[in-house]
N, C-alpha and C positions, 0 to 999 in steps of 0.2 A: 180862354181869355177873350174879353170883349173887343171887337173890331167894328169898323164902320165901312160900308161900301163907298169908296171915293169916286169910282168911275166904272161904267159898264159900256163896253164897246163890242161891236160885232164885226170882226175882220173879214168874215164872209157870211153866207146865208145860213150856216149851221153851227157857227162857233161863237161863244161868248168869252170875251176877256174881262175878267173881274179884277179890279184893283182894290185891295183892302188896306186900311190904315188902322194901326192900333189906337185904341182910345187912351190907354195908359201904358201898361207894360206890354211888350211884344213877345211873341213866342221865340224860342231858341232855334232859329233857322241858321245852322252853322255850316251847312255843306250843300253845294249844288246837287240837285237830283232827288231831294227829299220830298215827302208828301205830308199832307195834313188832313184833318177832318174838319169840315165846316158845316154849320147850319145857319139859316137866315131867319131872323125873327119877324113876326108879324104876318107870316104867310103859312097856312096849314101844311101845304105840300113841301115848302122849302125848309120848314123847321124840323128837318130830319137830317141827322149827321151823315155826310158822305165824304169819301176820301178823294182827293185830287192832288196831282203832282204840282209842286210850286214851280212856275216857269220863270220867275224872276231870279236874279242872283242874290246870294245871302247879304251882300253889302248894301243892297237897296233899302231905302227906308219904308218901303211898302211891300206887300205881298201881291204877286200877280198870279192868277189862275187862268188857264186857257182851256175852256170846257166845250166839248162837242155835244150837240143835241143828239143823243143816241138812246135815250130811254125816257120814261115819264118825268122823272125828276129834272133831268137836264133840258128836256124840251120846255117844261114849265119855267125853268130858270131863264132860258133864252127869251121867252115871251114876256116874262113878268118881273124879273129882278130889276130894281130901280136904285139909282144913286141915293145915298143917304140911309139905306137899309142897315139896321144893326145886325151883326153877325157874331157867332161864338166860334172860335177857332181853337183846335186842339192839335198839338204836334210840336215840332216837326219830327217825323219818323222816317225810317228807311235806310237801307244799306247799299243803294244803287250808286256806286262811287267809282268812277273810272280811275281816280288817282291811285288806287291801290292795285291797279292792273299793270300788266307788262308794257314794254316799250312799244310793241306793235298792237294796234287795236282796230276793231271794226265796230262802228256804231250803226245800228239799224233801227230806223224809226218808221212805223207804219201809221199813216193818218195822224190823229191827234196824239199818238205816242211820241211825237216830236217834243213834247213838253219838257221832260227831264233834260234832253239834249239842248234845248233852248237855255235852260238854267246853266248847264255846263258851259256853253260858249259865252253867255252873257257874263259869266264869272271870270273869264280869262282877262286878267290884268297884266300878266307877263307872258312871255312866250310859252306855248304849249310844250310840255316836256315829253309828249308821246307822239308817235306817228299814227295818225288816225285817218281811216277812210270812213266818211260819214254819209250813209245812205238814208235819204228821206224819200219815201215813196207814197204817193196818193194816186187814186184812179184818174182824176181830172185836175187840171191846173187850178181851177177855181176852188177846189177843196183844200188847197195848200194854205198855210199861214206863215207869215213872217219870212218869206223867202228873200225879200230884199234885205232885211236885217241880217239874215244868215250869210248872204253873199257879201255884204259889207264887212262883217266880222272876219270871215275866213280869208279875206284879202290881206289881213294883218298877221295871219298865222299860217305860214307856208307848210307846216307839218299837218295841217287840217285840210284834207281834200274832200270837197263836197260832191256828192253824186245825187242830184235832185231828179227824181224820175216820176213821170206821169204815165202810169201803166197803159192807159187807153191809147196813148200816142207811141210810147217807147217799148211797149210790151212789159210783161211782168219781170221783176227782178229775179235772177236765178243765182244759185250757188256758183255756177260756172263763171258767171260775170264777176262775182265777188272774188273768187280765187284768182282769176286772170288779173284783175286790178291789183291784187296783193302780191303779184310776182310769181304765181303758180303754186304757192304753198301757204296754208294758213294754220299749220299745226301749232305754231308758237304764238298765235294771236289770241288776245283776250277779246271776247265778243260781248257787246252790250246791246240788248234789244228791248224795245218797248213798242207795243202795238196790239192789235186784236189777237186774242189768244190763239186762234187757228193759225195765223201767220207765224207767231212766235214758236208754236209747237212744230210747225212744218220746217222752219229754218233750223230749229234746234236739232231735229233729226238729221238734216243735211250737214250741219256742222260736225256732228258726231261721226257721220259717215266719212267726212273729210279729215278725220283723225284729230279734231280739236278736243283736248281733254275736257271732261265734264266740268271740272273746277274752273275752267277758263270761260264758261258760258254763264252770263248774268242777265237776268231779265226782270222787268218791272211791269206789273199788271194793273196798278191801282186806278188807271184812267178808265177801266172797263168794268167796274163793279156796279 
């Protein structure tokens, strides 16, 4: 479906936030945490369809994408995408949905993998029905995005406990730290992860060793294709 780039912002030196508005009909974005495919017209490099998680909430009248410069396409987008550019959007897709999980949850975001969780928390209109430990880890503070917004939202939701971690200062996040914060046992928790694949795979192994059932571990990789 045809969209138009309404705004292009750079919340830090490597991330682009793109706001898209539908020209006529909008895609069916019905659930927080979904992803879409987008290509941007009028630029040879950007006129190639790529998947990105939607970081806005479904109720918003625009789509927001938060994109890290991590490859040729995303670096070119950071340097060249302009407001007013026409775009073609396809979606929304994806089954990354915390609402189908159990009462106790762990959300684990590495770097730009925070995007589906941004959508989750921006979508909170009433009290959160789950008890969530939300880990957001980046190497340096300047690599983080939307920390102020996250901290403002979680103040209204006492069941959502944020753990924002800068590994260069605080050290790397460990499974022991997660288990301790969860009260010493995570076997009944549902785990939601999004981040660089090596991080996701390493933590998946650790969660399985901690006796979390395979069916309780959910992850999203689309930010990294």
